[in-house]
C-alpha positions as semicolon CSV with decimal commas, in nm:
position;residue;x (nm);y (nm);z (nm)
1;X;18,040;-1,465;-1,666
2;X;17,879;-1,365;-1,341
3;X;18,033;-1,089;-1,142
4;X;18,146;-1,192;-0,796
5;X;18,009;-0,868;-0,661
6;X;17,652;-0,933;-0,789
7;X;17,398;-0,986;-0,508
8;X;17,283;-1,346;-0,456
9;X;16,927;-1,463;-0,437
10;X;16,731;-1,348;-0,133
11;X;16,620;-1,653;0,061
12;X;16,323;-1,460;0,211
13;X;16,183;-1,355;-0,129
14;X;15,858;-1,521;-0,238
15;X;15,846;-1,707;-0,562
16;X;15,568;-1,659;-0,817
17;X;15,419;-2,001;-0,735
18;X;15,411;-1,925;-0,362
19;X;15,253;-1,585;-0,425
20;X;14,979;-1,743;-0,645
21;X;14,907;-2,008;-0,381
22;X;14,868;-1,743;-0,111
23;X;14,629;-1,542;-0,328
24;X;14,422;-1,851;-0,409
25;X;14,400;-1,938;-0,041
26;X;14,284;-1,585;0,048
27;X;14,019;-1,590;-0,222
28;X;13,890;-1,925;-0,097
29;X;13,879;-1,800;0,262
30;X;13,706;-1,476;0,163
31;X;13,430;-1,650;-0,039
32;X;13,088;-1,617;0,134
33;X;12,919;-1,935;0,256
34;X;12,662;-2,097;0,030
35;X;12,300;-1,995;0,108
36;X;12,078;-2,256;0,276
37;X;11,834;-2,444;0,051
38;X;11,503;-2,270;-0,001
39;X;11,208;-2,431;0,185
40;X;10,960;-2,628;-0,018
41;X;10,632;-2,442;-0,086
42;X;10,346;-2,567;0,128
43;X;10,007;-2,631;-0,035
44;X;9,757;-2,350;0,018
45;X;9,478;-2,423;0,265
46;X;9,140;-2,495;0,106
47;X;8,911;-2,203;0,054
48;X;8,661;-2,194;0,341
49;X;8,388;-2,075;0,106
50;X;8,429;-2,385;-0,113
51;X;8,420;-2,645;0,165
52;X;8,117;-2,867;0,127
53;X;7,931;-2,849;0,458
54;X;7,626;-3,045;0,349
55;X;7,529;-3,316;0,592
56;X;7,676;-3,135;0,894
57;X;7,476;-3,021;1,195
58;X;7,526;-2,656;1,099
59;X;7,391;-2,724;0,750
60;X;7,082;-2,905;0,883
61;X;7,007;-2,621;1,124
62;X;7,041;-2,360;0,848
63;X;6,808;-2,554;0,619
64;X;6,555;-2,600;0,902
65;X;6,553;-2,226;0,973
66;X;6,507;-2,145;0,605
67;X;6,216;-2,389;0,569
68;X;6,039;-2,285;0,889
69;X;5,971;-1,918;0,840
70;X;5,692;-1,753;1,041
71;X;5,515;-1,641;0,724
72;X;5,484;-2,003;0,613
73;X;5,317;-2,098;0,939
74;X;5,075;-1,806;0,913
75;X;4,984;-1,911;0,558
76;X;4,918;-2,270;0,670
77;X;4,703;-2,142;0,957
78;X;4,489;-1,936;0,719
79;X;4,459;-2,236;0,488
80;X;4,336;-2,451;0,775
81;X;4,082;-2,195;0,897
82;X;3,937;-2,164;0,547
83;X;3,773;-2,507;0,586
84;X;3,562;-2,402;0,886
85;X;3,256;-2,290;0,682
86;X;3,203;-2,657;0,600
87;X;3,090;-2,697;0,963
88;X;2,785;-2,480;0,891
89;X;2,670;-2,720;0,620
90;X;2,719;-3,014;0,855
91;X;2,512;-2,842;1,125
92;X;2,239;-2,769;0,871
93;X;2,228;-3,136;0,772
94;X;2,221;-3,234;1,139
95;X;1,932;-3,002;1,223
96;X;1,742;-3,130;0,919
97;X;1,848;-3,489;0,955
98;X;1,516;-3,635;0,836
99;X;1,510;-3,438;0,512
100;X;1,875;-3,510;0,451
101;X;1,815;-3,884;0,490
102;X;1,517;-3,867;0,254
103;X;1,733;-3,702;-0,011
104;X;1,987;-3,981;0,028
105;X;1,720;-4,251;-0,014
106;X;1,643;-4,114;-0,360
107;X;2,001;-4,171;-0,467
108;X;2,098;-4,506;-0,619
109;X;2,421;-4,546;-0,423
110;X;2,339;-4,373;-0,095
111;X;1,994;-4,535;-0,084
112;X;2,152;-4,865;0,016
113;X;2,222;-4,738;0,370
114;X;2,107;-4,376;0,394
115;X;2,117;-4,351;0,775
116;X;2,473;-4,479;0,802
117;X;2,604;-4,273;0,512
118;X;2,416;-3,967;0,634
119;X;2,568;-3,996;0,982
120;X;2,917;-4,040;0,838
121;X;2,878;-3,740;0,608
122;X;2,750;-3,515;0,888
123;X;3,025;-3,630;1,126
124;X;3,287;-3,562;0,861
125;X;3,150;-3,220;0,770
126;X;3,155;-3,111;1,136
127;X;3,456;-3,285;1,288
128;X;3,711;-3,279;1,008
129;X;3,722;-2,900;0,952
130;X;3,752;-2,847;1,329
131;X;4,043;-3,090;1,353
132;X;4,213;-2,920;1,059
133;X;4,160;-2,571;1,203
134;X;4,309;-2,655;1,545
135;X;4,586;-2,862;1,387
136;X;4,511;-3,199;1,546
137;X;4,582;-3,506;1,333
138;X;4,596;-3,260;1,046
139;X;4,727;-3,485;0,771
140;X;4,472;-3,760;0,841
141;X;4,184;-3,516;0,878
142;X;4,281;-3,333;0,558
143;X;4,302;-3,660;0,365
144;X;3,958;-3,769;0,491
145;X;3,803;-3,430;0,410
146;X;3,942;-3,433;0,056
147;X;3,820;-3,791;0,007
148;X;3,474;-3,707;0,142
149;X;3,434;-3,400;-0,077
150;X;3,547;-3,580;-0,392
151;X;3,311;-3,868;-0,315
152;X;3,018;-3,628;-0,267
153;X;3,105;-3,453;-0,594
154;X;3,135;-3,773;-0,798
155;X;2,860;-3,986;-0,641
156;X;2,605;-3,722;-0,550
157;X;2,649;-3,390;-0,731
158;X;2,720;-3,534;-1,075
159;X;2,437;-3,785;-1,027
160;X;2,165;-3,522;-0,979
161;X;2,303;-3,220;-1,168
162;X;2,485;-3,157;-1,497
163;X;2,858;-3,099;-1,493
164;X;2,812;-2,728;-1,570
165;X;2,542;-2,524;-1,402
166;X;2,292;-2,402;-1,669
167;X;2,252;-2,055;-1,514
168;X;2,611;-1,964;-1,425
169;X;2,812;-2,190;-1,653
170;X;3,033;-2,285;-1,360
171;X;3,105;-2,637;-1,243
172;X;2,832;-2,796;-1,036
173;X;2,953;-2,874;-0,688
174;X;3,219;-2,606;-0,679
175;X;3,198;-2,599;-0,299
176;X;3,296;-2,965;-0,270
177;X;3,591;-2,915;-0,505
178;X;3,698;-2,606;-0,313
179;X;3,701;-2,786;0,024
180;X;3,894;-3,073;-0,133
181;X;4,147;-2,829;-0,277
182;X;4,190;-2,663;0,063
183;X;4,261;-2,995;0,231
184;X;4,494;-3,161;-0,018
185;X;4,797;-2,930;0,037
186;X;4,779;-2,997;0,412
187;X;4,819;-3,370;0,346
188;X;5,165;-3,291;0,207
189;X;5,273;-3,001;0,430
190;X;5,112;-3,072;0,764
191;X;4,969;-2,808;0,994
192;X;5,283;-2,602;1,057
193;X;5,408;-2,480;1,393
194;X;5,086;-2,304;1,500
195;X;4,902;-2,627;1,572
196;X;4,833;-2,884;1,841
197;X;5,026;-3,141;1,640
198;X;5,336;-2,928;1,690
199;X;5,290;-2,915;2,068
200;X;5,231;-3,290;2,091
201;X;5,520;-3,399;1,870
202;X;5,773;-3,128;1,962
203;X;5,913;-3,314;2,262
204;X;5,962;-3,636;2,068
205;X;6,110;-3,452;1,770
206;X;6,357;-3,267;1,995
207;X;6,469;-3,594;2,150
208;X;6,528;-3,744;1,805
209;X;6,727;-3,437;1,696
210;X;6,938;-3,448;2,013
211;X;7,021;-3,813;1,951
212;X;7,108;-3,738;1,590
213;X;7,335;-3,449;1,687
214;X;7,500;-3,659;1,960
215;X;7,574;-3,938;1,711
216;X;7,730;-3,694;1,464
217;X;7,942;-3,521;1,726
218;X;8,060;-3,858;1,851
219;X;8,188;-3,958;1,507
């Protein structure tokens, strides 16, 4: 039996359920906000050292500088000048034109037209080395000189002398083979920059390069 003097329930007192709800609300309000999503990783830029620059204007200029060194031009100049002693033989044949023609008449092949062949040989021995030395029409002149020297070796030297000289054991007609060997590389390389060919064709070559560069930059 309840005593009438016992205190009644306090209307302002919080119940256990209300106290738990308040605590849950405070914990929810005190929770920190969720962090923003991490940004996606961007692909790394390509390595500049591994970029293929072949075919670009910079690549062509670098290759041109590497292939046109001054030492190469000096070597080609010396190679061209080395053919000049052939002029002395041509002048000797010119000054002794009659005896040279008589020697050609005794040959089976050259005897068919000794005057014409003699004039062509003398002109080639004098003009071709000069053209090669000054660098004018170098490729054509070098090809003609090599052809002339090989023809003289095959049709003349081997026709009147054995392949090997009996006294020295060397090849007969070594001079002709030497002049042919000096001329053949120039057929492939040209005269180089120290030549008249370079001065004549430089303007046209520069115009072609400018057009090529303009087309590439316009792409």
